[in-house]
C-alpha positions in Angstrom: 0.0 0.0 0.0 1.5 3.2 -1.1 1.6 6.1 1.3 1.5 9.8 0.1 0.7 13.3 1.1 -3.0 14.1 0.9 -3.3 17.7 -0.4 -6.4 19.6 0.6 -8.5 21.0 -2.3 -10.3 23.6 -0.1 -9.1 27.2 -0.5 -7.5 29.1 2.3 -9.4 31.7 4.3 -7.6 34.5 2.5 -8.6 33.0 -0.9 -12.2 32.6 0.3 -12.3 36.3 1.3 -10.9 37.3 -2.1 -13.5 35.2 -3.9 -16.3 36.8 -1.9 -15.0 40.3 -2.6 -14.8 39.4 -6.3 -18.4 38.2 -6.5 -20.3 39.9 -9.4 -23.1 40.9 -7.1 -20.8 42.6 -4.7 -18.9 44.4 -7.5 -22.2 45.7 -8.9 -23.2 46.9 -5.4 -19.9 48.8 -5.1 -20.4 50.4 -8.5 -23.9 51.5 -7.6 -22.6 53.0 -4.3 -19.9 54.9 -6.1 -22.5 56.2 -8.7 -24.7 57.3 -5.8 -21.8 59.2 -4.2 -21.0 60.9 -7.6 -24.7 61.9 -8.1 -24.8 63.4 -4.6 -21.6 65.3 -5.2 -22.8 66.8 -8.5 -26.2 67.7 -7.0 -24.4 69.5 -4.1 -22.4 71.4 -6.7 -25.6 72.5 -8.5 -24.9 70.3 -11.6 -28.2 69.6 -13.4 -27.2 67.0 -16.0 -25.2 66.4 -19.2 -26.1 68.1 -22.4 -27.7 65.8 -25.0 -25.5 65.1 -28.0 -27.3 64.8 -31.4 -24.4 62.6 -32.6 -24.9 59.9 -30.0 -27.5 57.1 -30.2 -29.1 55.7 -27.2 -30.2 52.1 -26.9 -33.7 51.1 -27.9 -34.8 50.6 -24.3 -33.7 54.1 -23.3 -35.4 55.5 -26.4 -38.6 53.8 -25.5 -38.4 55.1 -22.0 -37.9 58.6 -23.3 -40.8 58.3 -25.7 -43.1 57.1 -22.8 -42.0 60.0 -20.7 -42.8 62.5 -23.5 -46.2 60.9 -23.9 -47.0 61.2 -20.2 -45.9 64.8 -20.3 -48.2 65.5 -23.2 -51.1 63.8 -21.5 -50.6 65.8 -18.3 -50.5 69.2 -20.1 -49.6 72.5 -18.4 -50.2 73.4 -14.9 -53.3 75.5 -14.3 -53.7 78.0 -11.4 -57.0 79.7 -10.8 -58.9 81.8 -8.3 -62.3 83.3 -8.0 -65.9 82.2 -8.1 -66.1 78.5 -8.7 -69.7 79.0 -10.1 -68.8 81.9 -12.3 -70.5 82.3 -15.6 -67.6 84.4 -17.0 -64.1 82.8 -17.0 -60.9 84.7 -18.0 -58.0 82.6 -19.2 -54.5 84.2 -19.4 -51.0 83.0 -19.5 -48.3 82.9 -16.9 -44.7 81.7 -16.9 -43.2 78.8 -14.9 -41.5 81.3 -12.6 -44.9 82.7 -11.6 -45.9 79.3 -10.3 -42.6 78.8 -8.5 -43.0 82.1 -6.7 -46.6 81.1 -5.7 -48.2 84.0 -7.5 -52.0 83.9 -7.9 -53.6 84.8 -11.3 -53.4 88.4 -12.2 -51.8 89.6 -9.0 -49.6 92.3 -10.6 -50.2 95.6 -12.5 -51.8 93.7 -15.3 -54.2 92.2 -12.8 -55.1 95.7 -11.5 -55.9 96.7 -15.0 -58.0 93.6 -15.6 -60.0 94.4 -12.4 -60.9 97.8 -13.8 -61.9 96.2 -17.1 -64.2 93.8 -15.2 -65.7 96.6 -13.2 -66.3 98.6 -16.4 -68.8 95.9 -17.6 -70.7 96.1 -14.2 -69.1 93.0 -12.6 -66.8 92.5 -9.7 -63.6 90.5 -9.7 -65.2 88.0 -7.2 -68.0 87.4 -9.7 -65.7 85.8 -12.3 -63.1 83.1 -12.4 -59.5 83.9 -13.3 -57.2 81.2 -14.6 -53.7 81.0 -15.9 -52.3 78.4 -18.1 -48.6 78.1 -17.0 -46.4 77.8 -20.0 -42.9 76.3 -19.5 -41.0 77.7 -22.5 -38.6 75.4 -24.4 -36.8 75.9 -27.7 -40.0 76.6 -29.5 -42.5 79.2 -28.5 -45.8 77.3 -29.1 -49.1 76.9 -27.3 -48.9 74.4 -24.4 -50.9 71.2 -24.4 -54.0 71.9 -22.4 -55.5 68.8 -20.9 -55.5 70.3 -17.4 -57.0 73.5 -18.8 -59.9 71.6 -20.3 -60.6 69.9 -17.0 -60.6 73.3 -15.3 -63.2 74.6 -17.8 -65.3 71.5 -17.3 -65.1 72.1 -13.5 -66.2 75.7 -13.7 -68.7 75.3 -16.6 -68.9 79.0 -17.5 -71.3 80.5 -20.1 -68.5 82.7 -21.5 -64.8 82.5 -21.7 -62.5 85.4 -22.4 -59.0 84.4 -23.5 -56.3 87.0 -22.9 -53.4 86.8 -25.3 -52.5 84.6 -28.2 -51.4 81.5 -26.4 -54.5 81.3 -24.3 -56.7 81.7 -27.4 -54.7 79.1 -29.3 -54.9 76.6 -26.4 -58.7 76.8 -26.1 -59.6 77.1 -29.8 -56.9 74.8 -31.1 -55.9 77.3 -33.8 -52.6 78.8 -35.1 -54.1 82.2 -35.6 -53.0 85.1 -33.4 -55.1 87.3 -31.1 -54.9 90.1 -33.7 -56.7 87.8 -36.2 -59.2 86.3 -33.7 -60.4 89.1 -31.5 -63.7 90.9 -32.0 -65.6 87.7 -32.8 -67.3 85.0 -30.6 -66.2 81.4 -31.1 -67.7 78.2 -29.6 -66.0 75.7 -27.4 -68.4 72.9 -26.3 -71.3 75.4 -26.5 -69.4 78.0 -24.5 -68.9 81.4 -26.0 -65.2 82.3 -26.4 -64.0 85.8 -27.0 -60.3 86.3 -27.6 -58.8 89.7 -26.7 -55.5 91.2 -25.7 -53.8 90.4 -22.4 -53.8 93.3 -19.9 -50.0 93.1 -19.8 -50.1 93.9 -23.6 -52.3 96.9 -23.0 -49.7 98.3 -20.5 -47.2 98.4 -23.3 -49.6 99.2 -26.1 -52.4 101.4 -24.7 -53.5 102.2 -28.2 -55.2 98.8 -28.3 -57.5 99.6 -25.3 -60.3 100.6 -27.7 -60.3 97.2 -29.3 -60.4 95.5 -25.9 -63.3 97.7 -24.8 -65.2 96.7 -28.0 -64.6 93.0 -27.1 -65.7 93.5 -23.5 -68.9 95.3 -24.6 -69.8 92.2 -26.7 -69.1 90.0 -23.6 -71.3 92.3 -21.5 -74.2 92.1 -23.9 -73.9 88.3 -24.1 -73.8 88.1 -20.3 -77.0 90.1 -19.9 -78.7 88.0 -22.5 -77.8 84.8 -20.5 -79.3 86.6 -17.5 -82.5 87.2 -19.3 -82.8 83.6 -20.4 -82.2 82.1 -17.0 
């Protein structure tokens, strides 16, 4: 019977520790931890992201995710901030910037709002009789009317008899047209059996007071229609 040295095939403790440290799951966990640290560092420094390069192609899964995100954004539409009488028969729709929403400003709370209040009073109504609404436009590369799903829900909630859109973007959003307020004003249009009168935004009148006569003409048409609705109630 031959004798010999029996050599153990079990790895040493040091080798086991090395194998554990080299496990793919642990390596992936360390990578994620490092990425998390980098993200926190960049956020602390105020870094907002990398610019998109038109020359680089993303994988199909990332492209699909980006497409889905865009679709969700389109379905959501712009933010809408409003105030006033929730049972108002006359609704004013204007336009605000994203910074107005960030600063917590209510609709028409500036000099343009003071002018709008005087316009409302000129047709024998009070500001608390009407509903004031801003579509909040977040500007990107192209200055175009924002999607308006939330706006339509707000109109449905208030159910006014008359809508007065203030400015081009508000008119285009409600009427789904590419025409400007210069082309649209002075005429009633219909949105789901609601009368819509486009006119100039009060902020525009502060810079172009020569257009006040046109706005007064439009408001007189609104006043007449408002009285006729009263008589038919």
